[in-house]
MARNU-16891 format. One line per field, with one value per atom (N, C-alpha, C): residue in three letters; z, x, y; residue number from 1; atom name. Coordinates in steps of 0.05 Angstrom, whole numbers, padded with zeros to 5 digits. Layout:
<atoms>
resn: c(ALA; ...);
up: c(Z; ...);
east: c(X; ...);
north: c(Y; ...);
resi: c(NUM; ...);
name: c(CA; ...);
</atoms>
This chain:
<atoms>
resn: c(MET; MET; MET; ALA; ALA; ALA; THR; THR; THR; ILE; ILE; ILE; ASP; ASP; ASP; GLU; GLU; GLU; ALA; ALA; ALA; ARG; ARG; ARG; GLU; GLU; GLU; ALA; ALA; ALA; LYS; LYS; LYS; GLU; GLU; GLU; ALA; ALA; ALA; LEU; LEU; LEU; ARG; ARG; ARG; ALA; ALA; ALA; SER; SER; SER; LEU; LEU; LEU; ALA; ALA; ALA; ASP; ASP; ASP; ARG; ARG; ARG; ALA; ALA; ALA; GLY; GLY; GLY; ILE; ILE; ILE; ALA; ALA; ALA; GLY; GLY; GLY; VAL; VAL; VAL; GLY; GLY; GLY; ILE; ILE; ILE; ALA; ALA; ALA; PRO; PRO; PRO; ALA; ALA; ALA; ASP; ASP; ASP; GLY; GLY; GLY; ALA; ALA; ALA; ALA; ALA; ALA; GLY; GLY; GLY; ASP; ASP; ASP; ALA; ALA; ALA; VAL; VAL; VAL; ARG; ARG; ARG; GLU; GLU; GLU; PRO; PRO; PRO; VAL; VAL; VAL; ASP; ASP; ASP; PRO; PRO; PRO; GLY; GLY; GLY; ASP; ASP; ASP; ALA; ALA; ALA; GLY; GLY; GLY; ALA; ALA; ALA; VAL; VAL; VAL; ASP; ASP; ASP; TYR; TYR; TYR; VAL; VAL; VAL; LEU; LEU; LEU; GLN; GLN; GLN; VAL; VAL; VAL; ASN; ASN; ASN; VAL; VAL; VAL; GLU; GLU; GLU; SER; SER; SER; ALA; ALA; ALA; THR; THR; THR; MET; MET; MET; THR; THR; THR; ASP; ASP; ASP; GLY; GLY; GLY; LEU; LEU; LEU; PRO; PRO; PRO; PRO; PRO; PRO; GLN; GLN; GLN; VAL; VAL; VAL; HIS; HIS; HIS; GLY; GLY; GLY; VAL; VAL; VAL; ALA; ALA; ALA; VAL; VAL; VAL; ARG; ARG; ARG; VAL; VAL; VAL; ARG; ARG; ARG; VAL; VAL; VAL; VAL; VAL; VAL; GLY; GLY; GLY; ARG; ARG; ARG; ILE; ILE; ILE; GLU; GLU; GLU; PRO; PRO; PRO; GLN; GLN; GLN; GLU; GLU; GLU; GLN; GLN; GLN; PRO; PRO; PRO; GLU; GLU; GLU; LEU; LEU; LEU; GLY; GLY; GLY; PRO; PRO; PRO; ASP; ASP; ASP; PRO; PRO; PRO; ASP; ASP; ASP; PRO; PRO; PRO; ASP; ASP; ASP; ARG; ARG; ARG);
up: c(02217; 02221; 02233; 02222; 02232; 02245; 02269; 02282; 02271; 02278; 02269; 02279; 02304; 02315; 02301; 02294; 02279; 02251; 02239; 02212; 02213; 02234; 02237; 02239; 02255; 02257; 02231; 02218; 02192; 02171; 02172; 02152; 02154; 02178; 02181; 02170; 02175; 02164; 02134; 02122; 02093; 02081; 02093; 02082; 02082; 02103; 02104; 02083; 02078; 02058; 02029; 02025; 01998; 01994; 02013; 02013; 01988; 01978; 01955; 01929; 01929; 01905; 01889; 01863; 01845; 01839; 01834; 01825; 01847; 01872; 01895; 01899; 01896; 01899; 01928; 01944; 01971; 01985; 02012; 02028; 02050; 02054; 02075; 02086; 02103; 02116; 02106; 02101; 02091; 02104; 02105; 02114; 02094; 02103; 02086; 02065; 02070; 02051; 02027; 02028; 02006; 02004; 02022; 02022; 02036; 02020; 02030; 02048; 02044; 02060; 02083; 02088; 02110; 02137; 02155; 02182; 02194; 02208; 02219; 02249; 02262; 02291; 02301; 02324; 02337; 02355; 02357; 02374; 02404; 02419; 02448; 02459; 02447; 02454; 02430; 02432; 02409; 02395; 02408; 02396; 02382; 02382; 02369; 02340; 02331; 02303; 02285; 02296; 02280; 02278; 02286; 02286; 02257; 02253; 02227; 02223; 02199; 02192; 02173; 02178; 02162; 02144; 02122; 02104; 02099; 02089; 02079; 02050; 02041; 02013; 02001; 01980; 01966; 01939; 01935; 01910; 01892; 01868; 01849; 01824; 01809; 01785; 01762; 01760; 01738; 01746; 01731; 01737; 01736; 01721; 01720; 01746; 01764; 01789; 01812; 01806; 01827; 01833; 01815; 01819; 01844; 01860; 01884; 01908; 01906; 01930; 01947; 01973; 01990; 01992; 01994; 01998; 02026; 02045; 02072; 02087; 02107; 02124; 02153; 02168; 02197; 02200; 02181; 02183; 02173; 02164; 02153; 02123; 02110; 02081; 02068; 02044; 02027; 02002; 01998; 01974; 01956; 01930; 01912; 01893; 01890; 01872; 01852; 01826; 01806; 01804; 01811; 01812; 01792; 01779; 01760; 01775; 01760; 01772; 01786; 01810; 01826; 01826; 01817; 01816; 01829; 01840; 01853; 01832; 01838; 01820; 01825; 01803; 01807; 01821; 01839; 01854; 01838; 01836; 01821; 01836; 01821; 01833; 01846; 01872; 01886; 01891; 01886; 01891; 01920; 01927; 01956; 01970; 01995; 02012; 02013; 02005; 02005; 02033; 02053; 02081; 02099; 02099; 02115; 02145; 02155; 02184; 02195; 02180; 02190; 02210);
east: c(02288; 02265; 02242; 02219; 02195; 02176; 02167; 02147; 02119; 02100; 02073; 02062; 02069; 02060; 02072; 02098; 02111; 02099; 02093; 02080; 02052; 02037; 02010; 02011; 02030; 02032; 02041; 02060; 02070; 02048; 02031; 02010; 01990; 01983; 01964; 01976; 02002; 02015; 02016; 02022; 02023; 01995; 01975; 01947; 01939; 01945; 01938; 01952; 01978; 01993; 01984; 01972; 01963; 01933; 01919; 01890; 01878; 01891; 01880; 01894; 01910; 01925; 01909; 01906; 01892; 01909; 01896; 01910; 01919; 01914; 01921; 01898; 01904; 01883; 01881; 01902; 01901; 01928; 01927; 01951; 01948; 01968; 01966; 01993; 01993; 02017; 02021; 02046; 02053; 02079; 02083; 02109; 02130; 02153; 02174; 02184; 02182; 02191; 02173; 02149; 02131; 02112; 02114; 02096; 02070; 02050; 02025; 02011; 02014; 01998; 02014; 02038; 02054; 02041; 02044; 02035; 02052; 02039; 02053; 02052; 02075; 02076; 02094; 02088; 02106; 02125; 02150; 02169; 02163; 02169; 02166; 02189; 02212; 02237; 02246; 02252; 02261; 02285; 02301; 02324; 02317; 02291; 02281; 02288; 02303; 02310; 02287; 02264; 02241; 02222; 02231; 02214; 02207; 02182; 02173; 02178; 02189; 02194; 02171; 02160; 02137; 02145; 02130; 02133; 02105; 02104; 02079; 02076; 02053; 02049; 02028; 02036; 02019; 02011; 01986; 01976; 01968; 01978; 01972; 01960; 01945; 01931; 01950; 01972; 01990; 02018; 02038; 02066; 02072; 02056; 02060; 02052; 02039; 02030; 02049; 02073; 02092; 02110; 02111; 02129; 02121; 02141; 02136; 02128; 02125; 02119; 02144; 02142; 02166; 02177; 02204; 02215; 02211; 02205; 02199; 02184; 02169; 02154; 02160; 02170; 02177; 02195; 02213; 02232; 02221; 02196; 02184; 02185; 02197; 02200; 02173; 02172; 02147; 02152; 02135; 02135; 02112; 02116; 02095; 02089; 02063; 02054; 02034; 02038; 02019; 01998; 01973; 01951; 01929; 01930; 01909; 01886; 01866; 01842; 01825; 01817; 01800; 01772; 01753; 01726; 01708; 01686; 01668; 01655; 01651; 01637; 01607; 01592; 01563; 01554; 01536; 01526; 01504; 01504; 01483; 01456; 01435; 01408; 01402; 01398; 01392; 01362; 01350; 01321; 01315; 01290; 01282; 01296; 01300; 01312; 01294; 01304; 01286; 01279; 01295; 01289; 01293; 01274; 01278; 01278; 01270; 01269; 01295; 01316; 01341; 01354);
north: c(02332; 02314; 02330; 02327; 02341; 02322; 02329; 02312; 02318; 02302; 02307; 02334; 02341; 02367; 02390; 02388; 02410; 02412; 02389; 02389; 02401; 02396; 02407; 02437; 02448; 02477; 02489; 02477; 02487; 02486; 02465; 02462; 02485; 02493; 02515; 02541; 02546; 02570; 02569; 02546; 02543; 02546; 02534; 02537; 02566; 02581; 02609; 02625; 02619; 02634; 02627; 02604; 02596; 02599; 02610; 02611; 02624; 02645; 02660; 02652; 02631; 02623; 02603; 02609; 02590; 02566; 02544; 02520; 02502; 02509; 02491; 02472; 02446; 02426; 02416; 02419; 02410; 02414; 02416; 02418; 02397; 02380; 02360; 02353; 02332; 02322; 02293; 02286; 02259; 02250; 02223; 02213; 02222; 02229; 02240; 02220; 02194; 02175; 02172; 02184; 02184; 02161; 02142; 02119; 02127; 02133; 02143; 02124; 02098; 02079; 02067; 02077; 02066; 02072; 02053; 02057; 02080; 02098; 02121; 02119; 02123; 02122; 02144; 02154; 02173; 02158; 02167; 02154; 02158; 02138; 02141; 02157; 02154; 02167; 02183; 02209; 02225; 02213; 02197; 02184; 02158; 02151; 02126; 02125; 02105; 02103; 02098; 02089; 02084; 02108; 02131; 02155; 02162; 02172; 02179; 02209; 02215; 02243; 02251; 02275; 02285; 02309; 02311; 02334; 02345; 02369; 02380; 02373; 02366; 02360; 02380; 02393; 02411; 02398; 02393; 02383; 02406; 02407; 02428; 02417; 02434; 02426; 02421; 02437; 02434; 02443; 02434; 02440; 02470; 02485; 02514; 02528; 02514; 02526; 02521; 02510; 02504; 02528; 02547; 02570; 02585; 02592; 02608; 02593; 02567; 02551; 02548; 02551; 02551; 02522; 02519; 02493; 02482; 02500; 02491; 02513; 02505; 02523; 02516; 02535; 02531; 02506; 02502; 02479; 02453; 02452; 02428; 02429; 02408; 02408; 02407; 02419; 02420; 02403; 02384; 02367; 02376; 02379; 02387; 02364; 02358; 02337; 02350; 02344; 02352; 02331; 02338; 02318; 02323; 02346; 02353; 02367; 02373; 02387; 02366; 02372; 02355; 02366; 02350; 02358; 02337; 02346; 02326; 02309; 02284; 02266; 02268; 02264; 02265; 02239; 02242; 02219; 02206; 02180; 02166; 02169; 02169; 02171; 02144; 02144; 02119; 02119; 02096; 02094; 02094; 02090; 02089; 02066; 02069; 02049; 02025; 02001; 01977; 01968; 01976; 01968; 01992; 02011; 02036; 02032; 02008; 02004; 01993; 01991; 01979; 01997);
resi: c(1; 1; 1; 2; 2; 2; 3; 3; 3; 4; 4; 4; 5; 5; 5; 6; 6; 6; 7; 7; 7; 8; 8; 8; 9; 9; 9; 10; 10; 10; 11; 11; 11; 12; 12; 12; 13; 13; 13; 14; 14; 14; 15; 15; 15; 16; 16; 16; 17; 17; 17; 18; 18; 18; 19; 19; 19; 20; 20; 20; 21; 21; 21; 22; 22; 22; 23; 23; 23; 24; 24; 24; 25; 25; 25; 26; 26; 26; 27; 27; 27; 28; 28; 28; 29; 29; 29; 30; 30; 30; 31; 31; 31; 32; 32; 32; 33; 33; 33; 34; 34; 34; 35; 35; 35; 36; 36; 36; 37; 37; 37; 38; 38; 38; 39; 39; 39; 40; 40; 40; 41; 41; 41; 42; 42; 42; 43; 43; 43; 44; 44; 44; 45; 45; 45; 46; 46; 46; 47; 47; 47; 48; 48; 48; 49; 49; 49; 50; 50; 50; 51; 51; 51; 52; 52; 52; 53; 53; 53; 54; 54; 54; 55; 55; 55; 56; 56; 56; 57; 57; 57; 58; 58; 58; 59; 59; 59; 60; 60; 60; 61; 61; 61; 62; 62; 62; 63; 63; 63; 64; 64; 64; 65; 65; 65; 66; 66; 66; 67; 67; 67; 68; 68; 68; 69; 69; 69; 70; 70; 70; 71; 71; 71; 72; 72; 72; 73; 73; 73; 74; 74; 74; 75; 75; 75; 76; 76; 76; 77; 77; 77; 78; 78; 78; 79; 79; 79; 80; 80; 80; 81; 81; 81; 82; 82; 82; 83; 83; 83; 84; 84; 84; 85; 85; 85; 86; 86; 86; 87; 87; 87; 88; 88; 88; 89; 89; 89; 90; 90; 90; 91; 91; 91; 92; 92; 92; 93; 93; 93; 94; 94; 94; 95; 95; 95; 96; 96; 96; 97; 97; 97; 98; 98; 98; 99; 99; 99; 100; 100; 100; 101; 101; 101; 102; 102; 102);
name: c(N; CA; C; N; CA; C; N; CA; C; N; CA; C; N; CA; C; N; CA; C; N; CA; C; N; CA; C; N; CA; C; N; CA; C; N; CA; C; N; CA; C; N; CA; C; N; CA; C; N; CA; C; N; CA; C; N; CA; C; N; CA; C; N; CA; C; N; CA; C; N; CA; C; N; CA; C; N; CA; C; N; CA; C; N; CA; C; N; CA; C; N; CA; C; N; CA; C; N; CA; C; N; CA; C; N; CA; C; N; CA; C; N; CA; C; N; CA; C; N; CA; C; N; CA; C; N; CA; C; N; CA; C; N; CA; C; N; CA; C; N; CA; C; N; CA; C; N; CA; C; N; CA; C; N; CA; C; N; CA; C; N; CA; C; N; CA; C; N; CA; C; N; CA; C; N; CA; C; N; CA; C; N; CA; C; N; CA; C; N; CA; C; N; CA; C; N; CA; C; N; CA; C; N; CA; C; N; CA; C; N; CA; C; N; CA; C; N; CA; C; N; CA; C; N; CA; C; N; CA; C; N; CA; C; N; CA; C; N; CA; C; N; CA; C; N; CA; C; N; CA; C; N; CA; C; N; CA; C; N; CA; C; N; CA; C; N; CA; C; N; CA; C; N; CA; C; N; CA; C; N; CA; C; N; CA; C; N; CA; C; N; CA; C; N; CA; C; N; CA; C; N; CA; C; N; CA; C; N; CA; C; N; CA; C; N; CA; C; N; CA; C; N; CA; C; N; CA; C; N; CA; C; N; CA; C; N; CA; C; N; CA; C; N; CA; C; N; CA; C; N; CA; C; N; CA; C);
</atoms>
């Protein structure tokens, strides 16, 4: 089981090791159960049965870019998700503010 602090430390190490690698869309921390929108809490007591386990999540552009990714970093599991290429959206042209004094 990895705590949020352990996951944060492992994330920095993983980001540094992947910095020059093409096809990485992002590196983050997620609950181990995979439910992205779940409420996350840290246990008051390490023996708390409701403690949240964390993993590192690496988002890649294609399945061919998963080779060589580590299964874990500093004891924290690594989950890989193929998300495709992430590109910024163009912002629509907004006219002048109708109420600039707000």
